[in-house]
C-alpha positions in Angstrom: 13.2 50.7 135.7 13.1 47.4 137.3 9.3 47.2 136.6 9.9 47.9 132.7 12.7 45.6 132.7 10.4 42.7 134.0 7.6 43.8 131.7 9.9 43.5 128.7 11.1 40.1 129.6 7.6 38.9 130.1 6.5 40.3 126.9 9.5 38.6 125.2 8.9 35.3 126.8 5.2 35.5 125.4 6.5 36.3 122.1 8.6 33.2 122.0 5.9 31.0 122.7 3.6 32.7 120.2 6.4 32.2 117.6 7.0 28.5 118.6 3.3 27.7 118.1 3.4 29.3 114.8 6.4 27.3 113.8 4.6 24.0 115.0 1.4 24.9 112.9 3.2 25.8 109.8 5.6 22.4 110.0 2.4 20.4 110.6 0.8 22.1 107.5 3.7 21.2 105.6 3.9 17.6 106.5 0.3 17.1 106.1 -0.6 13.6 104.6 3.0 12.1 104.8 1.6 9.4 107.1 -1.5 7.4 107.9 -1.6 8.7 111.5 -4.5 10.9 112.2 -2.2 13.9 113.1 -1.0 13.9 109.5 -3.7 12.4 107.4 -6.2 14.8 108.7 -4.2 17.7 107.7 -5.0 18.2 104.0 -5.9 21.0 101.5 -8.3 19.3 99.5 -10.5 16.0 99.8 -12.2 14.8 96.7 -14.1 11.9 96.1 -16.9 10.5 93.8 -20.3 12.1 93.6 -22.5 8.9 93.8 -25.5 11.0 93.3 -24.4 12.3 90.0 -26.3 10.5 86.8 -23.0 10.4 84.9 -21.3 8.2 87.2 -23.7 5.4 86.3 -22.5 5.6 82.7 -18.6 5.2 83.8 -16.7 2.0 84.1 -13.7 0.9 86.1 -11.2 -1.5 84.6 -11.7 -3.9 87.6 -15.5 -3.8 87.6 -17.4 -7.0 86.5 -18.6 -6.8 83.1 -21.8 -8.9 84.0 -22.8 -6.3 86.6 -24.3 -2.9 85.9 -23.9 -1.7 89.5 -21.2 0.9 90.5 -19.4 -1.4 93.0 -16.0 -2.7 92.3 -13.5 -5.2 93.8 -10.7 -3.1 95.5 -8.9 -6.0 97.2 -5.8 -5.5 95.1 -5.2 -2.2 96.9 -6.6 -2.8 100.3 -8.3 -5.8 102.2 -11.7 -4.2 102.2 -13.2 -6.3 99.3 -16.7 -4.9 99.9 -15.7 -1.1 99.1 -17.7 0.9 96.6 -17.2 4.0 94.9 -18.6 6.2 97.5 -15.9 4.7 100.0 -13.0 6.2 97.8 -11.4 9.6 99.2 -8.3 11.1 98.1 -6.7 13.9 100.3 -4.3 16.2 99.0 -1.4 17.8 101.1 1.6 19.8 100.1 4.3 16.9 99.9 2.1 13.9 99.8 -1.4 12.5 99.4 -3.5 9.9 101.1 -6.0 7.4 99.5 -8.7 6.3 101.7 -10.9 3.4 100.9 -13.4 2.6 103.6 -11.3 2.5 106.8 -8.3 1.7 105.0 -5.6 4.4 104.3 -2.4 4.6 102.2 -0.2 7.8 102.1 2.8 8.5 99.9 4.9 11.1 98.6 4.0 12.5 95.1 7.6 11.4 93.8 6.7 7.8 94.9 2.9 7.7 94.2 2.0 4.3 93.0 -0.1 3.7 89.7 -3.2 2.3 90.6 -5.3 1.3 87.5 -8.2 0.3 89.8 -9.0 4.1 90.3 -8.9 4.9 86.7 -12.2 6.1 85.1 -12.9 5.3 81.3 -15.0 8.5 80.4 -14.9 7.4 76.7 -13.1 4.6 74.6 -10.0 6.8 74.6 -10.1 9.0 77.4 -9.0 7.7 80.8 -8.2 9.6 83.9 -6.9 8.3 87.3 -7.7 10.0 90.7 -4.1 10.1 91.8 -3.2 12.0 88.8 -5.5 14.8 89.9 -3.5 14.9 93.2 -0.3 15.3 91.2 -1.8 18.1 89.1 -3.1 19.8 92.3 0.4 19.6 93.9 1.9 21.5 90.6 -0.5 24.5 91.5 -0.1 24.5 95.2 3.7 23.8 95.4 5.3 23.9 98.9 8.3 26.3 98.1 6.8 29.4 99.8 5.6 27.5 102.8 9.2 25.8 103.1 10.8 29.4 103.2 8.1 30.4 105.5 8.9 27.7 108.0 12.6 28.3 107.6 12.0 32.1 108.4 9.7 31.3 111.4 12.8 29.0 112.9 15.1 32.0 112.3 12.9 34.5 114.0 12.4 31.9 117.0 16.4 31.5 117.3 16.7 35.3 117.2 14.0 36.0 120.0 15.8 33.2 122.1 19.1 35.2 121.8 17.4 38.4 123.0 16.2 36.8 126.2 19.6 35.7 127.1 22.2 38.3 128.4 24.4 38.4 125.5 26.1 41.4 123.6 24.9 43.0 120.3 21.1 43.1 121.4 20.4 46.3 119.3 21.9 44.7 116.2 19.9 41.5 116.7 16.7 43.3 117.3 17.1 45.1 113.9 17.8 41.8 112.3 14.8 40.2 114.0 12.3 42.9 112.8 13.6 42.5 109.1 13.2 38.9 109.3 9.8 39.1 111.0 8.5 41.3 108.4 9.6 39.0 105.7 8.1 36.0 107.3 4.8 37.8 107.9 4.6 39.1 104.3 5.3 35.5 103.0 3.1 33.8 105.5 0.3 35.9 104.5 0.9 35.9 100.8 1.1 31.9 101.0 -2.1 31.9 103.0 -4.0 33.9 100.5 -2.6 31.9 97.6 -3.5 28.5 99.2 -7.1 29.7 99.9 -7.5 30.8 96.3 -5.9 27.7 94.8 -8.1 25.4 97.0 -11.4 27.1 96.5 -10.9 27.4 92.7 -10.2 23.7 92.5 -13.0 22.8 94.6 -15.4 24.6 92.3 -13.8 23.6 88.9 -13.5 20.1 89.9 -17.1 19.1 89.8 -17.6 21.2 86.6 -14.6 19.5 84.7 -15.4 16.1 85.6 -19.1 16.5 84.4 -20.4 15.9 88.2 -18.6 12.6 88.7 -16.2 14.1 91.3 -16.6 16.5 94.3 -14.4 18.3 96.3 -14.1 19.6 99.7 -11.4 22.1 101.3 -9.6 20.9 104.6 -11.0 23.0 107.4 -7.9 22.0 109.8 -5.4 23.0 107.2 -7.1 26.3 106.7 -7.4 27.1 110.3 -4.0 26.4 110.8 -2.8 28.7 108.1 -4.6 31.4 109.4 -3.9 31.1 112.9 0.0 31.0 112.1 -0.3 34.0 110.0 -2.0 35.9 113.1 0.8 34.7 115.2 3.4 35.8 113.0 1.7 39.2 112.8 1.8 39.5 116.7 5.5 38.5 116.8 6.2 41.1 114.1 4.3 43.9 116.0 6.3 42.7 119.4 9.5 43.3 117.4 8.4 46.7 116.3 7.6 47.6 120.0 10.9 46.3 121.2 12.9 48.4 118.5 10.8 51.5 119.1 11.5 51.3 122.9 14.9 50.7 122.6 15.4 53.8 120.2 13.3 55.9 122.5 15.7 55.0 125.4 18.6 55.7 123.4 17.2 59.1 122.4 16.5 60.2 125.8 19.6 58.9 127.3 21.6 60.9 124.5 19.6 64.0 125.2 20.1 63.8 128.9 23.8 63.3 128.4 23.8 66.8 126.1 21.9 68.6 128.7 24.3 67.6 131.4 27.3 68.7 129.2 25.5 72.0 128.4 24.8 72.7 132.1 28.5 72.1 133.0 29.7 74.5 130.3 27.2 77.1 131.5 28.5 76.9 135.1 31.9 77.1 134.1 31.2 80.2 132.0 29.4 81.9 135.1 32.2 81.1 137.4 34.8 82.7 135.2 32.7 86.0 134.7 31.9 86.1 138.5 34.7 88.0 140.3 33.5 87.1 143.6 33.5 83.3 142.8 35.7 81.4 145.0 39.0 80.4 143.6 39.6 76.9 142.4 43.2 75.8 142.5 45.0 72.9 140.4 48.2 71.4 140.9 50.8 73.3 138.5 52.5 70.5 136.7 55.7 72.6 136.2 57.5 72.3 139.5 60.2 74.6 141.1 62.9 72.1 140.4 65.3 74.2 142.3 63.4 74.0 145.5 61.6 70.7 144.5 58.2 71.4 145.3 54.8 72.2 143.5 52.9 75.2 143.9 49.3 75.9 143.6 47.9 78.3 140.8 44.7 79.8 140.7 42.5 79.3 137.7 
């Protein structure tokens, strides 16, 4: 029994570590592109930029482009200090809550709610049709919104707290194990569903972006964000299976304990019946609660 207890504690501790890692991965995935630090700016769902090899880009014009020049270079110094930046240096990285604009070695990240309007990044397709690169990021955020990921992060935190409760010598472990099993299942389901939807939206946008922009733009999915998503889902699945094992073990022990108690009770009743039917069985005496009050003593009575 002591060896089983040690193994269960070690398994529970390993489950807590796995759940903690899954929580960190999902949190960083949600906070991708909120800051220019590489820890955040390199976690993006989609990265799109100008396709300088496209013949159509030579026919486009930027509002800040020099009218006397036919080249695709432009002066982007009003945005960044790199005045020698060209269209090939412009990238936009899209996350769940924010996006990052990269021109050369300079970065600028902002939330979608406070995203600046930069006419320098607007492309004039025709005389009346103009689209901005940052508007594409806003449109993508409407397709891949963060609500499901936020719910998954909250559920991972609840599951982590539940596992920490189970490792402590506190009451109501059976109830908490059942609660953790339910939360773990919902967490695994939403994490897997969110991962599939995210993958589908990113892949679809990556393919349609080039076609709908007439080859002017090209997109690339974020490898780090993709790996973080599926690793977190795998960890959530492991945690759920661990909770299933905990509940199954507890139910098995409870069933075995209950069956053992019934067997002891049946054995006791059987021995009592045999003793009553055996005339040669030794007599058993109990103290008669009715005393001979006249002589003030208790006498024994055979049962």
